[in-house]
C-alpha positions in Angstrom: 87.7 45.7 96.6 84.8 47.9 97.4 85.7 47.5 101.1 89.3 48.6 100.5 88.1 51.5 98.4 85.8 52.6 101.1 88.5 52.4 103.7 90.9 54.3 101.4 88.2 57.0 101.0 87.6 57.3 104.7 91.4 57.6 105.4 91.6 60.3 102.7 88.7 62.1 104.3 90.3 62.0 107.7 93.6 63.3 106.3 91.8 66.2 104.5 89.9 67.0 107.6 93.1 67.0 109.7 94.7 69.4 107.1 91.6 71.7 107.2 91.5 71.7 111.0 95.3 72.5 111.0 94.5 76.0 109.6 94.8 78.5 112.4 92.6 81.6 112.0 93.7 84.9 113.6 91.5 87.9 113.9 93.0 91.4 113.1 91.1 94.5 113.9 91.3 98.1 112.7 89.1 101.1 113.4 89.3 102.3 109.8 87.2 101.7 106.7 88.1 99.6 103.7 89.5 102.5 101.7 92.1 103.3 104.3 95.8 102.5 104.1 95.5 100.2 107.2 93.3 98.0 105.1 95.9 97.9 102.4 98.5 97.0 105.0 96.3 94.3 106.6 95.5 92.7 103.3 99.2 92.5 102.3 100.2 91.1 105.7 97.5 88.4 105.5 98.5 87.5 102.0 102.2 87.2 102.9 101.5 85.1 106.1 99.2 82.7 104.3 101.7 82.3 101.4 104.7 81.8 103.6 103.0 79.4 106.1 101.5 77.4 103.2 98.0 78.3 104.4 98.6 77.1 108.0 97.7 80.6 109.2 94.8 82.7 107.9 94.3 86.3 109.1 90.8 87.6 109.0 90.5 91.4 108.9 87.8 93.2 110.8 87.7 96.9 109.9 85.4 99.8 110.9 86.0 99.4 114.7 83.9 96.2 114.7 86.2 94.7 117.4 86.3 98.0 119.4 88.2 101.2 119.5 92.0 101.3 119.4 92.5 101.4 123.2 89.9 98.7 123.5 91.7 96.5 121.0 95.0 97.0 122.8 93.4 96.0 126.1 92.0 92.9 124.4 95.3 91.9 122.9 97.1 92.4 126.2 94.6 90.0 127.8 94.9 87.5 124.9 91.3 88.1 123.9 92.2 89.4 120.5 95.0 88.2 118.2 96.1 91.2 116.3 95.5 94.8 115.3 96.9 97.7 113.3 96.8 100.5 115.8 97.7 104.2 115.4 100.5 105.3 117.7 98.4 107.5 120.0 97.1 104.9 122.5 100.4 103.0 123.0 101.6 105.5 125.5 99.0 104.1 127.9 100.7 100.7 127.6 104.4 101.8 127.5 105.2 105.3 128.7 108.3 105.4 126.5 106.3 105.1 123.3 105.1 108.6 123.8 108.4 109.9 122.5 107.3 109.1 119.0 104.3 111.5 119.4 106.5 114.5 120.2 105.7 117.4 117.8 108.1 118.1 114.9 110.3 115.1 115.9 110.8 114.2 112.2 111.1 116.6 109.3 110.2 114.0 106.6 109.3 110.4 106.0 112.8 109.3 105.3 113.9 110.5 108.8 111.0 108.6 110.4 111.8 105.4 108.6 115.5 105.6 109.5 114.6 105.7 113.2 111.6 103.4 113.3 113.3 100.6 111.3 116.5 100.9 113.3 117.7 100.3 116.8 115.6 102.9 118.6 112.4 101.8 116.9 113.0 98.2 117.9 113.8 99.1 121.5 110.5 101.0 121.7 108.6 98.0 120.3 110.3 95.8 122.9 108.9 97.9 125.7 105.4 96.8 124.8 106.1 93.3 126.0 105.7 94.4 129.6 102.1 95.1 128.7 101.7 91.6 127.0 101.8 93.2 123.5 104.1 92.3 120.6 104.9 95.1 118.2 105.8 93.5 114.9 106.5 96.5 112.6 105.7 100.2 112.1 103.3 100.9 109.3 102.2 104.4 108.7 99.5 106.9 109.5 101.6 109.7 108.3 102.2 113.4 109.0 99.2 114.9 110.8 97.4 118.1 109.7 94.7 120.2 111.3 91.2 120.5 109.8 88.4 122.7 111.1 85.0 124.1 110.2 85.6 127.7 111.4 88.4 129.5 109.7 91.7 129.1 107.7 94.6 128.4 110.0 97.7 130.1 108.6 99.8 130.2 111.8 99.7 129.0 115.4 97.7 132.0 116.6 94.8 131.1 114.3 94.2 127.9 116.3 93.4 129.8 119.5 90.2 128.4 121.2 89.3 126.0 118.4 87.7 122.9 119.8 89.5 120.0 118.1 89.5 116.3 118.6 92.9 114.8 119.4 93.9 111.2 119.9 93.6 109.7 123.4 97.2 110.5 124.2 98.7 112.9 126.7 101.4 114.1 124.4 98.9 115.1 121.7 96.7 116.8 124.3 99.7 118.7 125.7 100.8 119.7 122.2 97.4 121.2 121.4 97.0 122.9 124.7 100.3 124.6 124.1 98.7 125.9 120.9 95.8 127.3 122.9 93.4 124.8 121.4 90.4 123.4 123.3 91.8 119.8 122.9 89.2 117.0 123.3 90.7 113.5 123.4 88.2 111.0 122.0 88.0 107.8 119.9 87.8 108.3 116.2 84.3 106.9 115.8 83.1 109.4 118.4 84.9 112.2 116.6 83.1 111.6 113.3 79.7 111.9 115.1 80.9 115.0 117.1 82.0 116.8 113.9 78.8 115.9 112.1 76.8 117.4 115.1 79.2 120.3 115.4 80.0 119.6 119.0 83.6 119.8 118.0 85.0 122.1 115.3 87.8 120.0 113.9 90.5 117.3 114.3 94.0 116.5 113.1 95.0 113.6 110.8 97.0 112.8 107.7 95.8 113.5 104.2 94.9 109.8 103.7 92.4 109.9 106.5 90.9 113.3 105.5 90.3 111.8 102.1 89.2 108.3 102.9 86.7 109.6 105.4 85.5 112.4 103.2 85.8 114.9 106.0 84.3 117.6 103.9 81.0 115.8 104.6 81.7 116.3 108.3 81.8 120.2 108.1 85.6 120.3 107.6 86.1 123.3 105.4 89.7 124.1 106.0 92.9 121.9 106.0 96.3 123.2 107.2 99.3 121.2 106.2 101.2 122.0 109.3 102.6 118.4 109.6 102.9 118.8 113.4 103.7 115.2 114.1 104.5 112.0 112.3 102.1 109.2 113.4 103.0 105.6 113.1 100.7 102.6 112.9 101.9 99.5 114.7 101.1 96.0 113.5 100.5 94.6 116.9 99.9 91.1 118.2 98.9 89.5 121.5 102.3 88.5 123.1 100.7 85.3 124.4 99.6 84.5 120.9 103.0 85.3 119.4 104.7 83.1 122.0 102.5 80.2 120.9 104.2 80.3 117.4 107.4 78.3 116.8 110.6 80.3 116.1 110.3 79.8 112.3 106.7 81.0 112.2 107.6 84.0 114.5 110.2 85.0 112.0 107.7 84.7 109.1 105.2 86.9 111.0 107.8 89.6 111.7 109.2 89.7 108.2 105.7 89.7 106.7 104.7 92.6 108.9 107.8 94.6 107.9 107.2 94.0 104.2 103.5 94.9 104.6 104.4 98.0 106.4 106.8 99.1 103.7 104.2 98.3 101.1 101.6 100.4 102.8 104.1 103.3 103.2 104.7 103.3 99.5 101.0 103.1 98.8 100.4 106.2 101.0 103.1 108.1 99.2 101.7 107.2 95.8 98.2 108.3 96.7 98.9 111.5 98.5 99.0 114.0 95.6 95.8 112.7 94.0 94.0 112.6 97.4 95.0 116.2 98.1 93.7 117.2 94.7 90.4 115.5 95.4 90.1 117.2 98.8 90.4 120.6 97.0 87.9 119.5 94.4 85.3 119.0 97.1 85.6 122.7 98.0 88.0 122.4 101.0 90.4 125.3 101.3 93.9 123.9 101.8 96.6 126.0 103.4 99.7 124.3 102.0 102.4 126.6 103.4 101.4 127.8 106.8 103.9 129.5 109.1 105.4 126.3 110.5 108.0 128.2 112.6 105.1 129.7 114.6 103.9 126.1 115.4 107.4 124.9 116.3 107.9 127.9 118.6 104.5 127.4 120.4 105.2 123.7 121.2 108.7 124.0 122.6 107.2 123.8 126.1 106.0 120.2 125.3 109.7 119.1 125.2 110.3 120.8 128.5 107.3 119.0 130.0 108.6 115.5 129.2 112.2 115.2 130.4 111.8 111.4 130.5 112.1 111.4 126.7 115.3 113.4 126.6 117.6 110.4 126.2 115.6 109.0 123.3 115.2 112.4 121.7 119.0 112.9 121.9 119.6 109.5 120.3 117.1 110.2 117.5 118.6 113.6 116.8 122.1 112.2 116.8 121.1 109.5 114.3 119.5 112.0 112.0 122.5 114.3 112.2 124.8 111.6 110.7 
């Protein structure tokens, strides 16, 4: 009997070991801190994937740029050296030129317009273009409408931006947009931007309210915020295409649906937080210009549309969809 019991125990141990080893761990990187909306999105995504695969897949989240900057992580995913990331839209133009259309200034007037396009046919087509760079775009989460901050003066109109030295994302459309506004635009990674603001080697940056708040940019000499909403910035839940192709069809479907649900959850979280975050920014002594002369910004950046004729077809399709 004892021998049979021992054999049964060994068999059970082997079964349990095989179950434990069956768990696949995937690493997901972001460049943001744990207070950021990307963390909210990543946690929801990981929860949904674990739940719907019955624990077969575990997503480990690595925030704070611990796996590299956004361009670095996209490089790593394209080479199948990193599994996943939530990446701001900016660097994607370096992997698919057509993705740059989403960075055009004043493309969307509000969140509803952005969601209609991103969650529709145009948004999916653009995600599909990433496959040529060995990347799989799963869903569009949100960075949000971007606003200018600086340490020098209030910015009430486009002319007030002249000669300010501002960090922009590493993306040619953003650089072109701010050059059109007569800004001394400095493309750099976010981690470097924080140091540069602290040391006053740059005077400001541009980001959504959530980022201004979660990074306490008032501690980085940012005294003025202008809600110019010059562009809507997505955040793409991205996967190594090779890793995605290793999944069976049912699991691929789970990952895509979980990503979309996590993205929509994060968008709602951002919307819920925005008013209180803006109030907190003001409480820290930051002057917020809530109604700048947006027409002056729109007029100044018209040349950016002329500079990118390759986006004309997508822009026309987007505008036609929004006009319905």
